C-alpha positions in Angstrom: -1.6 -9.6 -11.4 -2.7 -6.1 -12.4 -6.3 -7.1 -13.0 -6.5 -8.7 -9.5 -4.9 -5.6 -7.9 -7.3 -3.3 -9.8 -10.2 -5.3 -8.4 -8.9 -4.7 -4.8 -7.8 -8.3 -4.3 -4.6 -9.1 -2.4 -1.7 -9.7 -4.7 1.8 -10.8 -3.8 5.0 -11.5 -5.8 7.7 -13.9 -4.7 10.5 -16.1 -6.0 10.8 -19.7 -4.7 13.7 -22.0 -4.2 16.5 -22.2 -6.7 14.7 -20.5 -9.5 17.4 -19.6 -12.1 15.6 -16.3 -12.7 15.2 -15.7 -9.0 15.7 -12.1 -8.0 16.1 -10.9 -11.6 12.8 -12.4 -12.5 11.2 -11.0 -9.4 12.5 -7.5 -10.1 11.4 -7.6 -13.7 7.9 -8.8 -12.6 7.8 -5.9 -10.2 8.9 -3.4 -12.8 6.2 -4.7 -15.2 3.6 -4.3 -12.4 4.9 -0.8 -11.8 4.4 0.1 -15.4 0.8 -1.3 -15.3 -0.4 0.3 -12.1 2.0 3.3 -11.7 2.2 2.9 -7.9 5.6 1.8 -6.5 4.2 1.8 -3.0 1.6 -0.8 -4.0 4.2 -2.9 -5.8 6.5 -2.7 -2.8 3.7 -4.0 -0.5 3.1 -6.9 -2.9 6.8 -7.9 -2.4 6.8 -7.4 1.3 3.9 -6.9 3.7 1.2 -8.3 1.4 3.3 -11.4 0.6 3.9 -11.9 4.4 0.1 -11.6 5.1 -0.8 -14.1 2.4 1.8 -16.5 3.7 0.6 -16.1 7.3 3.9 -14.8 8.7 3.3 -11.1 8.9 4.0 -11.2 12.6 7.6 -12.0 11.8 8.4 -10.5 8.4 7.1 -8.1 5.7 7.6 -4.8 7.4 10.1 -3.0 9.5 8.8 -3.1 13.1 10.1 -3.8 16.6 10.2 -7.5 17.3 10.2 -8.6 13.6 13.1 -10.2 11.8 15.2 -7.3 10.6 16.2 -8.6 7.1 16.1 -5.8 4.5 18.1 -4.2 1.7 19.1 -0.5 1.2 19.1 0.5 -2.4 20.8 3.4 -4.2 17.6 4.0 -6.1 14.1 2.4 -6.1 14.6 -0.9 -8.0 10.9 -1.0 -8.8 11.1 2.3 -10.7 14.6 2.0 -12.3 17.0 -0.8 -13.1 19.8 1.5 -12.2 19.4 0.9 -8.4 22.3 -0.9 -6.7 22.4 -2.7 -3.4 24.2 -0.5 -0.9 23.6 -2.5 2.3 22.0 -5.8 3.4 20.8 -6.4 6.9 20.0 -9.8 8.3 18.6 -10.2 11.8 19.3 -6.5 12.3 23.1 -6.8 11.5 24.9 -5.4 8.5 26.1 -8.4 6.4 26.9 -6.6 3.2 28.1 -3.1 2.3 28.5 -2.1 -1.3 31.9 -3.5 -2.3 32.0 -6.5 0.1 30.5 -8.8 2.7 30.9 -8.1 6.4 32.2 -10.7 8.9 
């Protein structure tokens, strides 16, 4: 991935379906990419806006903008830079569905 990124080619990272390594595998891949390129903003775009562009759905997801699906996570620390980050809040369709310690109804 780093070699492609270094050449200026679009790179995205994702997890698909019921992958047993799912989010953990994705976070570890992102952390390895961070170590390779040293740019957490570039890695974040590979997980969000760049992935949405490559999938052809950037008009709905991939960034926080008016009119887009408002699904996002608030972390205590950047999970790309440190494994110490914990999920504080989860928003789905603009509504809080999880706050650290429990799910919202």
